[in-house]
Structures are given as C-alpha cells and as structure tokens.
C-alpha positions as CSV (number, residue, x, y, z in Angstrom):
1,V,-19.9,4.9,10.9
2,C,-23.3,3.4,11.5
3,V,-26.5,2.2,9.9
4,L,-28.6,5.2,8.9
5,I,-31.9,6.2,7.4
6,F,-33.1,9.6,6.4
7,S,-35.7,11.5,8.4
8,Q,-38.1,11.4,5.5
9,A,-38.6,7.7,6.2
10,M,-38.2,7.8,10.0
11,A,-39.2,5.4,12.6
12,A,-41.8,6.8,15.0
13,S,-39.6,6.7,18.1
14,A,-36.7,8.7,16.6
15,Q,-37.8,12.3,16.1
16,P,-35.6,14.3,13.7
17,V,-35.1,18.0,13.9
18,N,-34.3,18.4,10.2
19,D,-33.8,16.4,7.0
20,G,-30.8,14.2,7.3
21,M,-29.4,10.9,8.6
22,V,-30.8,9.2,11.7
23,V,-29.0,6.2,13.2
24,T,-31.1,3.1,13.2
25,G,-28.4,0.5,14.2
26,V,-24.8,0.3,15.2
27,T,-22.4,-2.6,14.8
28,E,-20.5,-3.6,18.0
29,N,-17.0,-2.2,18.2
30,S,-17.6,0.0,15.2
31,P,-16.6,3.7,15.4
32,A,-20.2,4.8,16.2
33,Y,-20.3,2.1,19.0
34,V,-17.0,3.3,20.4
35,A,-18.2,7.0,20.3
36,D,-21.4,6.0,22.1
37,I,-23.6,7.0,19.1
38,G,-26.7,4.9,18.9
39,Y,-30.3,4.5,17.7
40,G,-32.1,7.7,17.3
41,F,-29.1,10.0,17.0
42,Q,-29.6,12.4,14.1
43,V,-26.4,13.4,12.4
44,I,-26.5,17.2,11.7
45,T,-23.0,17.7,10.3
46,L,-19.9,15.7,9.6
47,E,-16.8,17.9,9.7
48,G,-19.2,20.9,9.5
49,Q,-20.8,19.7,6.3
50,E,-24.6,18.8,6.2
51,Y,-25.7,15.7,4.3
52,T,-29.4,15.6,3.6
53,T,-29.7,12.9,0.9
54,I,-28.6,9.3,0.6
55,E,-26.5,10.2,-2.4
56,S,-24.6,12.9,-0.6
57,W,-24.0,10.6,2.4
58,Q,-22.5,8.0,0.1
59,N,-19.8,10.6,-0.7
60,A,-19.5,11.8,2.8
61,T,-16.1,11.7,4.4
62,I,-14.2,13.0,7.4
63,N,-11.1,14.9,6.4
64,A,-9.0,12.0,7.6
65,L,-7.7,8.6,6.6
66,P,-9.7,5.5,7.7
67,G,-9.0,5.0,11.4
68,E,-8.3,8.7,12.1
69,S,-10.8,10.9,14.0
70,G,-13.1,13.7,12.9
71,S,-16.1,15.4,14.3
72,I,-19.9,15.2,14.0
73,S,-22.6,17.3,15.4
74,Y,-25.8,15.6,16.3
75,Y,-29.2,15.9,17.9
76,Y,-30.4,13.3,20.4
77,N,-33.0,13.2,23.1
78,G,-33.8,16.9,22.9
79,E,-30.2,18.1,22.9
80,Y,-27.5,19.0,20.4
81,G,-24.0,17.8,20.9
82,N,-20.6,17.1,19.2
83,R,-18.6,14.0,19.2
84,S,-15.3,12.8,17.9
85,V,-15.7,9.7,15.8
86,V,-13.2,7.5,13.9
87,S,-13.5,7.6,10.1
88,G,-14.1,4.6,7.9
89,V,-16.4,2.2,6.1
90,V,-17.6,-0.4,8.6
91,L,-18.4,-4.0,7.7
92,T,-21.9,-4.4,9.1
93,A,-22.2,-8.0,7.8
94,V,-19.7,-10.5,6.5
95,S,-21.2,-13.7,5.1
96,Q,-19.6,-17.0,5.9
97,D,-18.4,-19.1,2.9
98,Y,-17.7,-15.9,0.8
99,P,-14.4,-14.3,0.0
100,A,-14.3,-11.6,2.7
101,Y,-15.0,-14.1,5.5
102,D,-12.5,-16.6,4.1
103,A,-9.8,-13.9,4.0
104,G,-10.4,-13.0,7.6
105,L,-12.7,-10.0,7.5
106,R,-15.3,-9.8,10.2
107,T,-18.3,-7.6,11.2
108,G,-17.3,-4.4,12.9
109,M,-13.9,-4.0,11.1
110,I,-13.2,-0.9,9.1
111,L,-12.3,-1.7,5.5
112,S,-9.5,0.8,4.9
113,S,-8.2,-0.2,1.4
114,L,-9.0,-2.6,-1.4
115,N,-7.1,-3.2,-4.6
116,D,-4.4,-0.7,-3.3
117,T,-7.0,2.1,-3.1
118,T,-7.9,3.9,0.2
119,I,-11.6,3.7,1.0
120,Y,-12.9,7.0,2.4
121,N,-16.7,6.4,2.0
122,D,-19.3,4.0,0.5
123,W,-18.9,5.5,-3.0
124,D,-15.2,4.7,-3.0
125,L,-15.9,1.1,-2.1
126,K,-18.6,0.7,-4.8
127,Q,-16.2,2.2,-7.4
128,I,-13.3,0.0,-6.4
129,L,-15.5,-3.2,-6.6
130,A,-16.9,-2.1,-9.9
131,S,-13.4,-2.1,-11.4
132,T,-12.7,-5.7,-10.3
133,F,-13.6,-9.1,-11.8
134,P,-14.4,-12.6,-10.5
135,G,-11.4,-14.6,-9.6
136,Q,-9.2,-11.5,-9.2
137,T,-7.0,-11.5,-6.1
138,V,-6.8,-8.0,-4.6
139,N,-4.9,-6.5,-1.7
140,V,-7.0,-5.6,1.3
141,T,-6.3,-3.8,4.6
142,A,-8.7,-3.5,7.5
143,L,-8.8,-2.0,11.0
144,V,-10.2,-3.6,14.1
145,Y,-11.0,-2.0,17.5
146,N,-8.6,-3.0,20.2
147,V,-10.4,-2.8,23.5
148,T,-7.2,-2.8,25.5
149,S,-5.6,0.2,23.7
150,G,-8.9,1.9,22.9
151,T,-7.8,2.4,19.3
152,F,-8.4,0.9,15.8
153,M,-5.4,-1.1,14.7
154,Q,-4.5,-2.7,11.4
155,V,-5.5,-6.4,11.2
156,T,-2.4,-8.6,11.0
157,G,-2.3,-11.6,8.7
158,L,-4.9,-10.1,6.4
159,E,-3.4,-9.3,3.0
160,Q,-5.5,-10.4,0.1
161,V,-9.0,-11.6,-0.9
162,T,-9.9,-13.5,-4.1
163,L,-13.2,-12.2,-5.4
164,D,-16.2,-14.3,-6.4
165,S,-18.7,-13.4,-9.2
166,K,-21.5,-11.0,-8.3
167,R,-23.6,-12.5,-11.2
168,Q,-23.1,-16.0,-9.8
169,Y,-24.2,-14.7,-6.3
170,F,-27.4,-13.3,-7.8
171,E,-28.1,-16.5,-9.7
172,D,-27.5,-18.7,-6.7
173,N,-29.8,-16.6,-4.5
174,G,-32.6,-16.0,-7.0
175,I,-31.9,-12.3,-7.2
176,P,-33.1,-10.8,-10.5
177,I,-30.2,-9.5,-12.7
178,P,-30.9,-6.0,-14.0
179,D,-30.6,-5.5,-17.8
180,D,-27.8,-3.0,-17.3
181,F,-25.8,-5.4,-15.0
182,Q,-22.1,-5.4,-15.4
183,E,-20.1,-8.3,-13.9
184,M,-17.7,-7.5,-11.1
185,G,-15.9,-9.0,-8.2
186,F,-18.0,-10.0,-5.1
187,M,-16.8,-10.1,-1.5
188,G,-20.0,-11.1,0.5
189,I,-20.2,-8.0,2.7
190,N,-22.5,-5.2,3.7
191,S,-21.1,-1.9,4.8
192,A,-22.0,1.5,6.1
193,Y,-20.1,4.8,6.7
C-alpha cells in the first residue's frame, strides 16, 4: 500500500499513538496515493487486524484479491479515521535494464501475480521469487491506476518476465553474499504492501 516504518523508529515529525506502521512515503498512483494516505499516517488496523511488527506486516492482507478494496483505520494529525484502500503489493521502484522493466513493469503498478500465483502481500512475493531460478520465464500480471476510470486495471501486453540471477546482481553491485544464500530469480524491483 505504501512505504512504512514502525513507530519504534519514528521520524520526529510523525507522532504515533501506538506501536505499528507509520507511512514515510507513497508512490504516485499507488493505492495509498489514490486513497489520499500520505506521510505521517499511522495505520492502526487493516481489515480490523492490528499489525505491530515488520514480520506481521509482511503477512498482512486485505480480505480481497489484488485490486479489490478493503478498509484501514488510521491516526493522522490528531484524528482517527477510516479509509477504503485497494489491496496489493505496489512496485515502489523498477530498475531499468533489469527483467521487470524490460517486461513492461513500472513504478506504481500493483504486482498481482507471478509464476501463476496470486500475490496478496510481501511474504507471498518473497516466497514466489524464492521458488524461481535465473533464466526462468514466468507469467506475470499487474494492475495500473487508470485516472480516467478511477480504478486499477490489468496491464495489457504484459504477460511474462524472464528472470536474472540474484547472485549475479549481488556480485555486479558489490553486495556481500550471505553464507546461507540460495540462488533465485531476480526481477530488479522494490515493493511495499
């Protein structure tokens, strides 16, 4: 939905009312952007469920398919409120010259499925990618916000992505490879729920 940090590590200008997620950034045309949720909003509940750790947020989901709406409660600027927000894992960055970009994925899109598996949250995406390998071509679907209709619609012409090597990406960019590293497919994206 948006880029979040937890109140235990808060920026001074955003004042949380309890432990939990605080919005620190929003991608243009993402579900949070469309719902007018921005910097400093503290998410109290998602579909009535509280999420107070990063681990629990990675498994968070609205009881809906990507692109369908659910509800959040929040605290912002001294007031509590509720908003409807579209569910989905949003691409917060798509790096040029990597598979996701080459396939047509762009920042702000909702990644709704990969390798024929629906993506409900960040954990799903990580698990799907962990089951892939470099050079594998996987099916992909994404949603993009249509300003005219005010809805998220499936991206046409986007069907598959051929994955790179995560190990090779680490090596090319001087990123230390952990001892327990297991090779997997790599798309060249950052995402947030």
